[in-house]
N, C-alpha and C positions, 0 to 999 in steps of 0.2 A: 544423451542430453548432456551439456554442461551446465552446472549450477553455480551461481555466484556465491550462494549461501550453502556451500556443501555440507557442513554438519548439519543444518537444519533440514535439509532435504532427506536425510538418512533417518529421519523419524523423530528427531528431537523436537520440531516444530509442532507436531502433532501432541505432544505432551503439554504444552502451553495451553492456557485457557484462551477463549475466543477474545476476551479483553486484552489478554497480553499480545495475541498476534495482532489484533487491530492497532494496539499502542505501538508495535514495532513496525507495522506498516506506516503509521503516522509519523514516526522518526525518520523514514526515508522521504516521506512527503515534505516534512519540515525542512530537512536538508535540500530537497528539490527546489523548495519555496526560497531558501536562502541563497543559492546559487542563481535563482532566477532574478533576486534583486541585485545581483552582482553582474548581471549579464553574461554569466559563465555557461553558455549554453551545453557544452560537452558534459559538464559535472552535472548539470541539471539533469539532462537525460540518462547519464549513469544512475543518478538517484531514483529516477522514475523506472527505469529497468529495474532495480533492486526492488523497489515497491512492487512492481508487477510480479515479479518472482514470488514475493512472499504472499501476494493475493493469490496466485496460483496455487501455492502450498496450503493456504486456508481452504480454498475452494475444495482440495482433495481431502480434508479433514472435517469439513461441515456435512452434517446428515439432517438438518431441518430445512424444509423447502422455504420457509421465510428468510433464513440467513443465507441460504444459497442464492436467493433472488437479489438481497440487499448486496451481498459480497460481489456478485456478478455485475450488478450495476456500479459499483465502486470501480471494478475493473474496467469496465467500459470507459468510464469518465477519465482514469488514469491512463489508459491506452490512448484515448483522444488528445490528452494533453501531451502524451509522448510524441505521437504524430503530427500535432498541430492541426487537428481537425477544426474546422470550423462549426461543426455541429456540436462542440462541448458547450454544455451549459453550466459548468463550474469552474471555478480557479482554484488554485492551491489554496489560496486564503479561504475560499468557501468549504474546501474540504477539512481545513483544520477545524472547524466547528463540529465536525463529525468525528474525528480521530482523537482529539484532545481529551474529551470526557473518558474515553477508553485508557487513554495512557494514564490519566489520574486514577482511575479505577484499579488498573493493573499494578500501580505502585503501592496500594494499600495492602 
């Protein structure tokens, strides 16, 4: 498998706290939102693909069922945004409400 985040996929990601992981996922989602506002579909999809990879790396490092459930749901929503599914019930702006507090927590 070819990773976009090669260094993170080799174990560095697991060394980050969950807040740092979600904050980094959020950074990619913020990039996707920015590209979406500019109608730059290719760049938006690239950011969403990077976010999905980070979510997958997070799923590999999570061991609590409650965390697994929430992160799996996040992946479902982001994947739906990536493929343009009509069954997605959240937007990139909605997701910002979820990841922004984690990004702030990770900065402390």
